[in-house]
FIRORO-698537 format. One record per residue (C-alpha): residue number from 0; x negated, y, z negated. Coordinates in steps of 0.001 Angstrom, whole numbers, plus 500000, padded with zeros to 6 digits. Each point is the difference from the previous one (the first is absolute). Example, Ala and Ser with C-alpha at 12.3 -4.5 7.8 and 13.67 -1.06 7.14 Angstrom:
! FIRORO-698537
PT  ronu      xx      yy      zz
PT     0  487700  495500  492200
PT     1  498630  503440  500660
***
This chain:
! FIRORO-698537
PT  ronu      xx      yy      zz
PT     0  273396  215512  811440
PT     1  497958  498174  502522
PT     2  500287  496409  501146
PT     3  498935  497490  497384
PT     4  500619  502397  497107
PT     5  502817  499958  497484
PT     6  501000  501800  496842
PT     7  499905  498161  496665
PT     8  501279  501980  497033
PT     9  499240  503253  501780
PT    10  496442  499073  500985
PT    11  498869  499389  503550
PT    12  498424  496578  500414
PT    13  498819  497856  502873
PT    14  501796  496765  500562
PT    15  497750  496949  500181
PT    16  500019  497958  503131
PT    17  500913  496653  498435
PT    18  503678  499303  499503
PT    19  500036  498521  496456
PT    20  499257  503336  498321
PT    21  503031  501309  498067
PT    22  500595  503742  500206
PT    23  502523  501810  497834
PT    24  502432  502198  501767
PT    25  500208  503597  498889
PT    26  503500  499360  498577
PT    27  498699  497606  497297
PT    28  497609  502616  498564
PT    29  502587  502569  499022
PT    30  499597  501281  496447
PT    31  496442  498647  499674
PT    32  497178  502453  500241
PT    33  496322  499804  499311
PT    34  500345  502594  497259
PT    35  502497  497832  498070
PT    36  497224  497422  499481
PT    37  497484  502471  498553
PT    38  499047  499191  496398
PT    39  501327  496445  500004
PT    40  496490  498597  499472
PT    41  499616  502285  496980
PT    42  503209  498680  498497
PT    43  498916  496408  500613
PT    44  496577  500687  498486
PT    45  501537  501629  496919
PT    46  502339  497037  499563
PT    47  497051  497627  500215
PT    48  498027  502030  497454
PT    49  503006  500057  497640
PT    50  500426  496234  500312
PT    51  496294  499417  499299
PT    52  500154  502291  496958
PT    53  503027  498104  498690
PT    54  498251  496667  500484
PT    55  496911  501383  498245
PT    56  501995  501259  497026
PT    57  501833  496694  499659
PT    58  496681  498171  500136
PT    59  498618  502196  497215
PT    60  503113  499316  497896
PT    61  499793  496253  500583
PT    62  496309  500009  499104
PT    63  500745  501926  496800
PT    64  502677  497464  499063
PT    65  497616  497108  500668
PT    66  497279  501583  497853
PT    67  502525  500635  497201
PT    68  501219  496395  500182
PT    69  496429  498738  499732
PT    70  499306  502259  497008
PT    71  503247  498881  498347
PT    72  499093  496340  500454
PT    73  496521  500627  498611
PT    74  501464  501795  496961
PT    75  502491  497170  499403
PT    76  497328  497310  500293
PT    77  497588  501829  497711
PT    78  502729  500710  497435
PT    79  501096  496381  499861
PT    80  496441  498716  499807
PT    81  499030  502511  497295
PT    82  502992  499020  497874
PT    83  499415  496269  500477
PT    84  496298  500311  499233
PT    85  500429  502250  496943
PT    86  502538  497898  498143
PT    87  500423  496439  501270
PT    88  501383  498855  496639
PT    89  502676  502709  500115
PT    90  501138  498699  503361
PT    91  500388  496466  498663
PT    92  502401  501096  497260
PT    93  501798  502533  502206
PT    94  498762  503099  498161
PT    95  500735  503150  502072
PT    96  496889  501817  498665
PT    97  498203  498919  503176
PT    98  502293  502333  501909
PT    99  498410  502982  498264
PT   100  496629  499006  501422
PT   101  501562  499507  503431
PT   102  501586  503444  499773
PT   103  496667  501638  499130
PT   104  498274  498264  502901
PT   105  502732  501029  502472
PT   106  499971  503641  498905
PT   107  496192  500005  500201
PT   108  500385  498922  503667
PT   109  502334  502961  500762
PT   110  503167  497885  500054
PT   111  503181  500709  498086
PT   112  500375  498098  496704
PT   113  501021  496492  501022
PT   114  502872  497828  499036
PT   115  498534  496995  498278
PT   116  501209  496741  498447
PT   117  498493  496859  498573
PT   118  501467  496697  501141
PT   119  498764  496425  499445
PT   120  496476  501102  499092
PT   121  499631  502308  503013
PT   122  500208  503760  500180
PT   123  501989  501510  502835
PT   124  499338  503601  501042
PT   125  501949  502153  502451
PT   126  498271  503262  500946
PT   127  501237  502994  502001
PT   128  497430  502166  501757
PT   129  501059  503475  501202
PT   130  498851  501673  503222
PT   131  501193  502963  502031
PT   132  500302  500676  503707
PT   133  501078  503276  501597
PT   134  501057  501344  496613
PT   135  502255  497040  499232
PT   136  499258  497663  497103
PT   137  500122  496248  500387
PT   138  498908  497068  497888
PT   139  499049  496437  500759
PT   140  500349  497044  497695
PT   141  497734  497049  499306
PT   142  500237  496988  497675
PT   143  497383  497799  498412
PT   144  499881  497049  497625
PT   145  497107  498809  497863
PT   146  499503  497663  497115
PT   147  497389  497907  498237
PT   148  498859  496867  501721
***
């Protein structure tokens, strides 16, 4: 080696003239080679792609749940309103026949048959709406109340 040159990790380099430049000694580079770093960018890129795919799949699942919740609430509202509109006198006396109308309206809106009860002149409807994500079945629940004015 000539003057002004040194070896860093087995490579010949020129030492800069200013004194604040830190140079590793050849002893601190033992066990580290350039070949041991090959492919590390590929691994990092694959990890990033996997994380983005996971975030995308979770976003799709959350969107599906939000859509199902909205449909369940719509079915519950429509069921309660249909029952209250069809038989307001039945609601006043507490007749559960209004629940049959609510059940028909909920099933027509692709919800499961609701649980329904009449209380103090109002009809209460609780609807479950099924949805699936990645082959797993879930259901969301919504409630509604309606009655004559």
